[in-house]
N, C-alpha and C positions, 0 to 999 in steps of 0.2 A: 503493499500501500504506499504509495507518495506522502510524502510529506504534508501538503497541502491539503489533502482528502484528512489527516489526523489533526490537524487546527482545525479544519470546518466542524471535525465531530464534537471538538472540543469547546468551540464556541458557541455551539446550539446551548442551550438554557435545558436546565434537566426538565421532568416531564412533572406536573403537579399531581399533588397528593392525591385527589380526586382520581385522575386519569390512571393513576397507579391501584388505587383502589376497584375502580371498575373494571380493568383487566384482570387482578385477582380475582373480583365477583365471577367473570367470567371464565375465566379460567377451574373456578368451583365450581359452577353451574355444567363445564364440560365433563369434569371428570367427580360427579358428584356422586358416586355410587361410593368408589374409592373413598374421596371426601370425607361420606358419614360413613365408612368402616372406621376410618383412623379414627374421628371423634370418639365415634361409641368406644371401639378398643382404647382410646385415652381415658376415658371416662371410668371405664371398668378398670385400670388400672390405677387409677386416682383410687376410686372404692376399695380396693383391694391395699390398697399403701394405708388407707383410714381404718380398715379393720385389722390389719397389724399392728396398726396403733393404739387400736382400742382393745385390744387381746394382750396389749403391754399393760395398758393401764390397770385390767382387772388384775393383772397379774403382780402390779406392784401394791393393789389395794388388797391382794388375798396378803402379800406378805406383813402390811401395814395392819392389819387386822388380825394377825398371828402374833405380832409383839405387840400387840396393845392389852385384847381380850382375848387369849386362844380359847378358853370357856365356851364362848358363844360362836356358832357356826358363820360365816361371813355370809354378805348379799352377793348373791351372785346374778348375773343375766340368766335369762328364763333359756338361753342355750346351754347353761351350764347347770341344770335344775337337777339334773338325774344323780349328779356327782355333789349333792349337797350334805348327804353322811361322812364322805370320802376326808381322808386327813388330807392335811396343807398340803407334806411333798407328794401324794398322788394330784394332787389338785394342781399343782403347782406344774408339776410332769404333763398334765393333761394339756395344761393352758400352751406351755411348751411347744408342744408336740402340736397346737393348733397353728401358733404363732409359725413352728415350720413350715407347715401345709401353706400357710396363708401366703408366704414367700415367696416357695418354687410357683405357686399357680401366679402369683405375682409376674417371677421373672418369666414365666412360660409366656404369659399376655402381654411382655414387654417384646421380647422376641417377635411373636405374630405382631404387634402393633408395627415394630419396625422392617417387618417384612409387608406389609402393609404401606408405611411412606415410603418404602425403596420401588413398591410396583408402581408408584403414581411418578417416579421422576426415569 
């Protein structure tokens, strides 16, 4: 490319924000199924991450309850209602296993989301 062509390109004004937004909306409409799939997968990944964080909070609550008043059973979410009469160590093992399952599921979903993003490019 000659030097004069490069200077002509650099002297042009950059596109406006509205033209860039319109272009991005046009591309997302063109690839709407793929974009919808990517957004849905990322929403699920965020939900799994929040679930793991919530389970971590439940584990911290069980430890704190055991340290403060070990004679009364801890208040557990309904998901763990069947384990109400378990010992604290068994309950913590169950919560840790649940966190591990959620982490593996999140990692798998992140991989699938990355594949979906790569298929759009």
